[in-house]
C-alpha positions as CSV (number, residue, x, y, z in Angstrom):
1,M,18.6,126.8,63.9
2,Q,17.9,123.5,62.1
3,Y,19.6,120.5,63.8
4,E,21.6,119.8,60.6
5,W,23.5,123.0,61.2
6,L,24.0,122.2,65.0
7,V,25.3,118.8,64.1
8,G,27.4,120.0,61.3
9,L,29.0,122.8,63.5
10,R,29.6,120.2,66.3
11,Y,31.5,117.8,63.9
12,T,33.5,120.9,62.8
13,R,34.6,121.8,66.3
14,A,35.0,118.2,67.6
15,R,38.5,117.2,68.7
16,K,38.0,113.6,69.8
17,D,35.1,111.6,71.0
18,S,34.8,109.4,74.1
19,S,36.1,106.3,72.3
20,G,39.3,108.2,71.3
21,R,38.5,108.5,67.7
22,N,38.6,111.5,65.5
23,P,42.0,113.2,66.5
24,F,43.4,113.1,62.9
25,I,40.3,114.4,61.2
26,S,40.5,117.8,63.1
27,I,44.2,118.0,61.9
28,I,43.2,117.3,58.3
29,S,40.4,120.0,58.7
30,G,42.9,122.6,59.9
31,I,45.3,121.8,57.1
32,S,42.5,122.2,54.6
33,M,41.5,125.5,56.2
34,L,45.0,126.7,56.2
35,G,45.6,125.6,52.6
36,I,42.5,127.6,51.4
37,A,43.6,130.7,53.5
38,L,47.1,130.6,52.0
39,G,45.8,130.1,48.5
40,V,43.4,133.0,48.8
41,A,45.8,135.3,50.4
42,A,48.6,134.5,47.8
43,L,46.1,135.2,45.0
44,I,45.0,138.5,46.3
45,V,48.5,139.7,47.0
46,V,49.7,138.6,43.5
47,L,46.8,140.1,41.7
48,S,47.3,143.3,43.6
49,V,51.0,143.6,42.7
50,M,50.2,142.8,39.1
51,N,47.6,145.5,39.1
52,G,50.1,147.9,40.7
53,F,52.7,147.1,38.0
54,Q,49.9,147.6,35.2
55,K,48.9,150.9,36.8
56,E,52.6,152.1,37.2
57,L,53.4,151.2,33.6
58,R,50.3,152.8,32.3
59,A,51.2,155.9,34.2
60,R,54.7,155.9,32.8
61,I,53.6,155.3,29.1
62,L,50.9,157.9,29.3
63,G,53.5,160.4,30.9
64,V,54.9,160.5,27.3
65,A,52.1,159.2,25.1
66,S,48.8,161.2,25.0
67,H,45.3,159.8,25.7
68,I,44.2,160.8,22.2
69,Q,46.3,161.9,19.2
70,I,44.7,163.9,16.2
71,S,46.9,163.7,13.1
72,G,46.3,164.7,9.4
73,A,47.2,163.2,6.1
74,E,50.9,162.7,5.3
75,S,51.8,163.5,8.9
76,R,50.8,167.1,8.4
77,L,47.9,168.9,10.2
78,R,46.8,172.4,9.0
79,D,44.7,174.7,10.9
80,W,45.6,172.9,14.1
81,K,44.4,175.8,16.3
82,G,41.0,175.4,15.0
83,I,41.0,171.7,15.4
84,A,42.4,172.0,19.0
85,D,39.8,174.4,19.9
86,G,37.0,172.1,18.5
87,A,38.4,169.1,20.5
88,V,38.5,171.2,23.8
89,K,34.7,171.9,23.4
90,N,34.1,168.3,24.2
91,P,33.4,168.1,27.9
92,E,35.8,165.0,28.3
93,V,38.8,166.8,27.0
94,L,40.9,168.6,29.5
95,A,43.5,170.1,27.5
96,A,45.2,170.1,23.9
97,A,48.7,170.7,22.7
98,P,50.2,170.6,19.1
99,Y,53.3,168.5,18.4
100,V,55.8,167.7,15.5
101,N,57.0,164.1,15.2
102,A,59.8,163.2,12.9
103,Q,63.0,161.0,12.6
104,A,66.6,162.2,12.9
105,M,70.1,161.1,13.6
106,L,72.0,162.6,16.4
107,S,75.9,162.9,16.2
108,F,78.3,163.7,18.9
109,D,82.0,163.1,19.0
110,G,81.9,160.3,16.5
111,L,78.8,158.5,17.9
112,V,75.6,158.3,16.0
113,R,72.2,157.4,17.2
114,G,68.8,157.3,15.5
115,T,65.9,158.9,17.4
116,I,62.4,160.3,17.3
117,V,62.4,164.2,17.4
118,R,59.3,165.6,19.0
119,G,58.6,169.3,18.7
120,I,56.5,170.7,21.6
121,V,55.2,173.8,23.1
122,P,56.6,173.6,26.7
123,E,53.7,175.8,28.2
124,L,51.1,173.4,26.7
125,E,53.0,170.1,27.0
126,G,52.6,170.0,30.7
127,K,48.9,169.9,30.4
128,V,48.8,166.8,28.3
129,A,51.7,164.8,29.5
130,E,53.9,164.4,32.7
131,L,57.4,164.7,31.1
132,G,58.2,167.7,33.2
133,E,57.9,165.6,36.4
134,H,60.6,163.0,35.0
135,M,63.3,165.6,34.3
136,K,66.7,164.4,35.6
137,A,68.5,167.6,34.6
138,G,67.3,171.0,33.2
139,S,63.7,171.7,32.4
140,L,61.3,171.9,29.6
141,A,61.1,175.7,30.0
142,L,64.6,176.0,28.7
143,L,63.3,175.0,25.2
144,R,62.9,178.5,23.7
145,P,62.1,179.2,20.0
146,G,65.1,180.1,18.0
147,E,67.6,178.9,20.6
148,F,67.7,175.3,19.2
149,G,67.8,173.6,22.5
150,I,67.1,169.9,22.9
151,V,66.1,167.5,25.8
152,L,67.3,164.0,25.4
153,G,66.2,160.7,27.1
154,S,68.6,159.5,29.7
155,E,69.6,156.4,27.8
156,L,70.0,158.3,24.5
157,A,72.3,160.9,26.4
158,R,74.3,157.9,27.8
159,A,74.6,156.3,24.5
160,L,76.0,159.5,22.9
161,A,78.2,160.2,26.0
162,I,76.9,163.8,26.0
163,R,76.2,166.0,28.9
164,V,73.9,169.1,29.5
165,G,75.4,172.2,27.9
166,E,77.2,170.4,25.1
167,Q,76.3,170.7,21.4
168,V,74.9,167.7,19.4
169,T,74.3,167.7,15.7
170,L,70.8,166.8,14.4
171,I,70.8,165.3,11.0
172,A,67.3,165.5,9.3
173,P,66.3,163.1,6.6
174,Q,64.8,165.9,4.5
175,G,67.8,167.0,2.4
176,L,68.8,170.1,0.5
177,V,69.0,169.9,-3.3
178,T,72.1,171.4,-4.6
179,P,74.1,171.2,-7.8
180,A,76.3,168.7,-6.2
181,G,73.3,166.5,-5.2
182,V,71.1,166.2,-2.2
183,L,72.8,167.0,1.1
184,P,71.3,166.3,4.5
185,R,70.1,169.1,6.6
186,L,72.4,169.6,9.6
187,K,71.8,171.7,12.7
188,Q,73.6,172.1,16.0
189,F,71.4,171.8,19.1
190,R,72.5,172.6,22.7
191,V,71.5,169.9,25.3
192,V,69.6,171.8,27.9
193,G,68.2,168.8,29.9
194,T,67.6,165.1,30.2
195,F,64.5,163.0,31.2
196,E,64.0,159.5,32.5
197,I,60.5,157.9,32.2
198,G,61.6,154.5,33.2
199,M,60.5,153.1,29.7
200,F,63.5,152.1,27.6
201,E,61.6,152.8,24.4
202,Y,61.4,156.5,25.3
203,D,64.5,157.0,27.3
204,S,66.7,155.6,24.4
205,G,64.8,157.0,21.4
206,L,63.0,160.4,22.2
207,A,64.4,163.8,21.9
208,L,62.4,167.0,22.5
209,V,62.8,170.4,20.8
210,H,60.7,173.5,20.7
211,I,57.9,173.2,18.0
212,E,59.0,176.3,16.1
213,D,62.5,174.8,15.8
214,A,61.2,171.5,14.6
215,Q,59.0,173.4,12.0
216,R,61.9,175.1,10.8
217,I,64.2,172.0,10.6
218,Y,61.5,169.9,8.9
219,Q,60.1,172.7,6.7
220,L,56.6,172.5,7.9
221,G,55.8,176.1,7.9
222,E,52.9,176.8,10.3
223,D,51.8,173.1,10.0
224,V,52.3,170.5,12.7
225,S,52.1,166.7,12.8
226,G,49.1,166.6,15.0
227,V,47.4,167.6,18.3
228,R,47.6,165.7,21.6
229,L,44.6,165.6,24.0
230,K,44.3,164.8,27.7
231,L,41.0,163.4,28.9
232,Q,39.2,163.5,32.3
233,D,38.8,159.7,32.2
234,L,41.6,157.9,30.2
235,F,39.5,154.7,30.1
236,R,36.9,156.5,27.9
237,A,39.4,157.3,25.3
238,R,37.9,155.1,22.7
239,E,34.4,156.5,23.1
240,V,35.7,160.1,23.1
241,A,37.7,159.4,19.9
242,R,34.6,158.3,18.2
243,D,32.7,161.4,19.3
244,L,35.4,163.7,18.2
245,L,35.6,162.0,14.8
246,K,32.0,163.0,14.2
247,T,32.6,166.7,15.1
248,L,36.1,167.1,13.6
249,G,35.3,165.6,10.2
250,R,36.9,162.9,8.1
251,D,40.0,164.8,7.2
252,V,41.7,164.0,10.5
253,H,42.9,160.5,11.9
254,L,42.3,160.0,15.7
255,T,44.3,157.3,17.6
256,D,43.8,156.6,21.4
257,W,46.3,155.1,23.8
258,T,44.4,151.8,23.8
259,R,45.3,151.3,20.2
260,S,48.8,152.7,20.1
261,H,49.9,150.4,23.0
262,A,47.2,147.6,22.5
263,N,49.7,144.8,22.3
264,F,51.4,145.7,25.4
265,F,48.4,146.1,27.6
266,R,46.7,143.0,26.1
267,A,49.8,141.0,27.0
268,V,49.7,142.3,30.6
269,Q,46.0,141.5,30.8
270,I,46.5,137.9,29.5
271,E,49.4,137.4,31.9
272,K,47.1,138.6,34.8
273,N,44.4,136.1,33.7
274,V,46.8,133.2,33.3
275,M,48.2,134.0,36.8
276,F,44.8,134.0,38.1
277,I,44.0,130.5,36.8
278,I,47.3,129.1,38.0
279,L,46.9,130.4,41.5
280,M,43.3,129.4,41.6
281,L,44.5,125.8,41.1
282,I,46.3,126.2,44.5
283,V,43.0,127.1,46.2
284,A,41.2,124.3,44.2
285,V,43.8,121.8,45.7
286,A,43.3,123.0,49.1
287,A,39.5,123.1,48.8
288,F,39.4,119.5,47.5
289,N,41.4,118.4,50.6
290,I,37.9,118.9,52.3
291,V,36.9,115.7,50.3
292,S,39.5,113.6,52.1
293,T,38.5,115.4,55.4
294,L,34.8,114.5,54.9
295,V,35.4,110.9,53.7
296,M,37.3,110.2,56.9
297,A,34.6,112.0,58.9
298,V,31.9,109.9,57.1
299,T,33.8,106.7,58.0
300,D,34.2,107.8,61.6
301,K,30.7,108.9,62.0
302,R,29.0,105.8,60.5
303,A,27.4,104.9,63.9
304,D,26.1,108.4,64.4
305,I,24.7,108.5,61.0
306,A,22.8,105.2,61.6
307,I,21.5,106.4,64.9
308,L,20.2,109.6,63.3
309,R,18.6,107.7,60.5
310,T,16.8,105.4,63.0
311,L,15.6,108.6,64.7
312,G,13.9,109.8,61.5
313,A,16.7,111.8,59.7
314,T,16.2,111.8,56.1
315,P,19.1,111.2,53.6
316,G,18.8,114.9,52.6
317,S,19.4,115.8,56.2
318,I,22.5,113.6,56.5
319,M,23.9,115.1,53.4
320,K,23.3,118.6,54.7
321,I,25.1,117.9,58.0
322,F,28.3,117.0,56.1
323,M,27.9,119.8,53.6
324,V,27.7,122.2,56.5
325,Q,30.9,120.8,58.0
326,G,32.8,121.1,54.7
327,A,31.3,124.6,54.0
328,L,32.4,125.8,57.4
329,I,36.0,125.0,56.6
330,G,35.8,126.7,53.3
331,I,34.1,129.8,54.9
332,F,36.6,130.1,57.7
333,G,39.6,129.4,55.3
334,T,38.4,132.1,52.9
335,F,37.7,134.6,55.6
336,I,41.2,134.1,57.1
337,G,42.7,134.2,53.5
338,V,41.0,137.3,52.4
339,T,41.6,139.2,55.6
340,G,45.3,138.3,55.6
341,G,45.7,138.9,51.8
342,V,43.9,142.4,52.0
343,L,46.3,143.4,55.0
344,L,49.3,142.1,53.2
345,A,48.5,143.8,49.9
346,I,47.7,147.1,51.6
347,N,51.1,147.0,53.5
348,I,53.2,145.5,50.8
349,D,55.4,148.7,50.8
350,V,56.3,147.9,54.4
351,V,56.5,144.1,54.3
352,V,58.9,143.8,51.4
353,P,61.5,146.3,52.7
354,F,61.4,144.4,56.0
355,L,62.0,141.0,54.3
356,E,64.8,142.5,52.2
357,R,66.5,143.7,55.4
358,L,65.9,140.5,57.1
359,L,67.2,138.3,54.3
360,S,69.9,140.8,53.0
361,V,68.6,140.6,49.6
362,Q,67.0,143.1,47.0
363,F,64.1,141.7,45.0
364,L,64.2,144.5,42.4
365,A,67.6,146.0,42.1
366,K,67.7,149.6,41.0
367,E,70.6,148.9,38.8
368,V,68.5,146.3,36.8
369,Y,64.8,147.4,37.0
370,Y,63.3,150.7,36.5
371,I,60.5,149.9,39.0
372,S,62.6,149.1,42.1
373,E,59.6,148.8,44.5
374,L,56.8,146.4,44.5
375,P,53.6,148.6,43.7
376,S,50.2,147.4,44.8
377,D,46.7,148.2,43.7
378,L,44.1,146.3,45.7
379,Q,40.9,146.0,43.7
380,Q,37.6,145.2,45.3
381,S,36.4,143.2,42.2
382,D,39.4,140.9,42.4
383,V,38.8,140.4,46.3
384,L,35.1,139.5,45.7
385,T,35.7,137.2,42.7
386,I,38.6,135.3,44.7
387,G,36.3,134.9,47.7
388,L,33.3,133.6,45.8
389,V,35.3,131.3,43.6
390,S,36.9,129.9,46.9
391,L,33.5,129.4,48.5
392,L,32.1,127.7,45.4
393,L,35.1,125.3,45.2
394,S,34.7,124.5,48.8
395,L,31.0,123.8,48.5
396,I,31.5,121.6,45.3
397,A,34.1,119.6,47.3
398,T,31.6,118.6,49.9
399,L,28.9,117.2,47.5
400,Y,30.4,113.7,46.9
401,P,31.3,112.8,50.6
402,S,28.0,114.1,51.7
403,W,26.2,112.1,49.2
404,R,28.1,108.9,50.3
405,A,27.1,109.8,53.8
406,S,23.4,110.0,52.9
407,R,23.6,106.4,51.2
408,I,24.8,104.6,54.3
409,N,22.6,101.7,55.4
410,P,21.8,102.0,59.1
411,A,21.6,98.2,59.7
412,E,25.0,97.7,58.1
413,A,26.6,100.6,60.1
414,L,25.3,99.2,63.4
415,R,26.1,95.5,62.8
416,Y,29.4,95.7,64.4
417,E,28.9,98.4,67.0
């Protein structure tokens, strides 16, 4: 090992020398190391929680929305079976299911609410979405053709003050032309179930019926609004949509989930990036505490520097000694922070309930938030990025004090010794 590393390591471990100097430098070094560790750990935990929220929200959205939607002109798709069979031939497509999408008004006991009515095939819907896993009452299997059953979102059912088994009136915008004028199409539906996704947009504005009932109400015949697809890898939705467009022709329109919810996921990603920058400033402040530590160390070690210079040490060697001292503070601080942050992120589901019991508070009340537990998704790329940036900031912080140490004149330093 080169002597610069040995001397730098010795300075890092030193508590106080024979003359009684240097006790405060070790304290500042420890504070700098602790600051880096806390900043790195906080950054890892916060990004992991944000990744967890993003993953949870994506799962809830895609529990209702499809990975890819194939629709036709004027919201009508003919020969949907041939299109679905052609789409399933793509190796990336796992399943396909037709749907009817339309607007309606629901009326019950004097209360009226607007909603989106989606006609589905219950046997196929479970292959492209996860609505069946979010049922609060009843099941999708109770939607049978000709029986005019309907499944409501929990918030929509609460707004209408309706329960399972009761009748609700569906008012379709497509009217009937009579001698007296255009009359709205009315049909009584029986509520056979409710679901709760955890997204207010769907829970308050979505109703499910059997696709044959929807075709009859909206006079579609054998046509549907489109076909929904589920992919093996949802992150390849855009590439798969381009491939399908080439094989299915120009008469259809394809929309993937990254486009239909682009603004939402873009906002979440921007928030994550901004949070990364803000928390990295905490690490930067802790890293630049190394500057003050090394400035005091250089002042304290002026005589040592002069002696080393008289023994033949070059300015570059002196600079390397103090860079080693500062870099070691950054390395140990980053290592402690990464270790603590990873352990905390992995066990966030245990730590948060413990803190809630200890402090007698609830961070995410179930009555207010749909996601009542802090999810965590630790990603290796985030940990590596945080660790490397922390080490880089620590190394940059050592440059100026080390350069000042290399510029010390031995004669001036030893004049008053």
